[in-house]
N, C-alpha and C positions, 0 to 999 in steps of 0.2 A: 186294455192293458192287463187285466187279470189273467188273460190267457197266457201272455208272455211270462208273467210271474209264476204261474202254475207249471209251465214247462221247465223253468229253471230250478224250482225247489220241489222237493218231495218230502215224504215223511222221514222220521228218524227211527233207527233201531239202536237201542242202548243195550249192549250185552254186558251184564254185571256178573257173569259166571266166573270170570277169572280174577286175578289179582288186580288188574287194571281195567278200568271201564273202556269198552270199545264202542264208540259212537260213530254211526255211519248213516248217510242218507241212502234211501232205497226208493227207486222209482215206482215200485209196485205199491207203495204206501202213500196214501193221499197227503197232500200238503197240510201241515198242522197236526198230523197224527204222530204219536210217539208210542213205540212198542218197546216195553222194558222186559228183557229176558233175564230172569233170575235163576238161582239154583233150583228152586222148588215151584216156580210159577212164571207165567207170562201174562203181562198186563198191557192193556191198550188204553191210551189217553188221547183225548181230542182237544187240542189247545185252541181250535177255531171256535169252539162253543163257549168256553170260559177259560180264563187264565188260571183258575184253580186246578184244572186238569193238568196243566203243565207243572204246577207246584206239587200236585199229588205224585206225578211221575218222578220228580226229584226226591221227594220224601220217601217213596217206596224203595229207593236204592239204599237209604240209610237204615231202614227198619229190617232189611233182610237179615 
């Protein structure tokens, strides 16, 4: 069953460079991975390891 889930879901790219957040799934990024693209940096978070990585990704958007 995990194989089917992995095919349907991929990682996320969160583009925080504009006035609005652009959030898209991207098949080249593994399931549970979040890439946050900001004005000055790009960060990678892995929510499959810990839920705190997902929270770090969200908090990184606020601190920019």
